[in-house]
C-alpha positions in Angstrom: 24.1 89.0 146.4 25.6 86.0 144.5 26.4 88.3 141.5 28.3 90.7 143.8 30.4 87.9 145.2 31.0 86.5 141.7 31.9 90.0 140.3 34.2 90.7 143.4 35.9 87.3 142.9 36.4 88.0 139.2 37.9 91.4 139.9 40.2 89.9 142.5 41.4 87.2 140.0 42.0 89.8 137.3 43.9 92.1 139.7 45.9 89.1 141.0 46.8 88.1 137.4 47.7 91.6 136.4 49.9 91.9 139.5 51.8 88.8 138.3 52.0 89.6 134.6 52.8 93.3 134.5 56.2 93.1 136.3 57.2 90.2 134.0 56.1 92.1 130.9 57.9 95.2 132.1 61.1 93.2 132.7 60.8 91.6 129.2 60.4 95.0 127.6 63.4 96.3 129.5 65.5 93.4 128.3 64.5 94.0 124.7 65.2 97.8 124.8 68.5 97.4 126.7 70.1 95.1 124.2 73.3 96.2 122.5 74.0 96.6 118.8 75.6 93.2 118.5 72.3 91.4 119.4 70.7 89.3 116.7 71.8 87.0 113.9 75.3 86.6 112.6 77.1 84.2 110.3 80.4 82.8 111.3 82.7 82.0 108.4 85.7 79.8 108.9 88.1 79.3 105.9 89.4 75.9 104.9 92.5 74.8 106.8 94.7 71.7 106.0 92.2 68.9 105.3 89.3 70.8 106.9 86.7 72.3 104.6 85.4 75.8 104.9 82.6 76.2 107.4 79.6 78.4 108.0 77.7 78.7 111.3 74.5 80.5 112.3 74.9 82.6 115.4 72.0 83.9 117.5 73.2 86.2 120.3 72.1 88.7 122.9 74.2 91.8 123.8 73.5 93.2 127.2 75.8 95.7 128.8 79.4 94.4 128.1 78.3 90.7 127.7 77.4 88.8 124.6 75.8 85.4 125.0 74.3 83.0 122.5 74.3 79.9 120.4 76.2 78.8 117.4 74.8 76.2 115.0 76.8 74.6 112.1 75.2 75.1 108.7 78.0 73.9 106.4 79.4 71.4 105.7 76.1 69.5 105.6 77.6 66.4 107.4 78.4 68.6 110.5 75.0 70.1 111.0 74.6 68.2 114.2 77.2 70.4 115.9 76.2 73.4 118.1 77.8 75.4 120.8 77.1 78.1 123.4 79.3 81.1 124.1 79.9 83.9 126.5 81.9 86.9 125.4 83.0 90.2 127.1 83.0 93.3 124.9 85.6 96.0 125.5 85.4 98.9 123.1 86.2 97.3 119.7 87.5 94.0 121.1 85.5 91.0 122.2 86.9 87.9 124.0 85.3 84.9 125.5 84.8 81.2 125.4 82.6 78.6 123.7 81.7 75.0 124.5 79.7 72.2 122.8 76.1 72.2 124.0 76.0 68.4 123.7 79.3 66.8 124.5 78.1 63.3 123.6 77.8 64.3 119.9 80.6 66.8 119.9 83.1 65.9 122.6 86.1 68.0 123.3 84.8 71.0 121.4 85.5 74.1 123.5 87.9 77.0 123.4 88.4 80.7 123.4 87.2 83.4 120.9 88.8 86.7 120.2 87.1 89.2 117.8 88.0 92.7 116.6 84.9 94.8 115.6 85.6 96.3 112.2 82.1 97.8 112.3 78.6 96.9 113.5 78.2 94.3 110.7 81.6 92.7 110.5 83.8 91.2 113.2 87.1 89.5 112.5 89.3 87.3 114.7 90.1 83.7 115.7 89.3 80.9 118.0 91.8 78.8 119.9 91.1 75.2 121.0 93.2 72.6 122.6 94.2 69.6 120.5 95.1 66.6 122.5 96.3 63.3 120.9 98.0 60.2 122.3 101.7 60.3 121.9 102.1 56.6 121.2 99.4 53.8 121.0 100.8 52.1 124.2 101.3 55.5 126.0 98.5 56.9 128.1 100.0 60.4 128.2 98.7 63.2 125.9 100.5 65.7 123.8 98.7 69.0 123.9 98.8 71.7 121.3 96.8 75.0 120.9 95.3 75.3 117.5 94.4 78.8 116.2 91.7 79.1 113.5 90.8 82.4 111.8 87.1 83.4 111.5 84.8 86.2 110.7 81.3 87.1 111.9 79.2 88.9 109.3 75.6 90.1 109.1 73.3 88.8 106.3 73.5 92.2 104.6 77.3 91.9 104.2 77.0 88.4 102.7 74.3 89.6 100.2 76.6 92.5 99.2 79.5 90.1 98.7 77.4 87.8 96.6 76.3 90.6 94.3 79.9 91.9 94.0 81.0 88.3 93.0 78.1 88.1 90.5 76.4 85.2 92.2 73.0 87.0 92.4 
């Protein structure tokens, strides 16, 4: 009698756990299979500008439907590796537009703006970001002068970077 109760209780617990886990597993599998071709790892390349050095960022993103979301982490220059951002982008045919923001405003304050990308192919996107530059007009003045700064950039997959290195004779 005790064994029957124990076995019944065990089957009940297993059934209860399966009822919880299976829908979550199904949802997870659906998310994985419904991802678009822009999901995954990208490298963002920003050329030098003025006294700013060239920059390279690692991008991890998820493409679901017409939305691309993800994180950007600065790789180069080394002294800027503490910088990281999040972004949300809408994809319309070969065009992508959205916005980004610093995920830690204490270490990277005022770092936000818009992104616009043209999809050249599934491994290469080209465009720019725009951010607001605000600076005091005069030391004794509390007003701000605002200027939009446009910076060109490219998103490339690792395979493209490898091909370019081979073509330049760096491998």
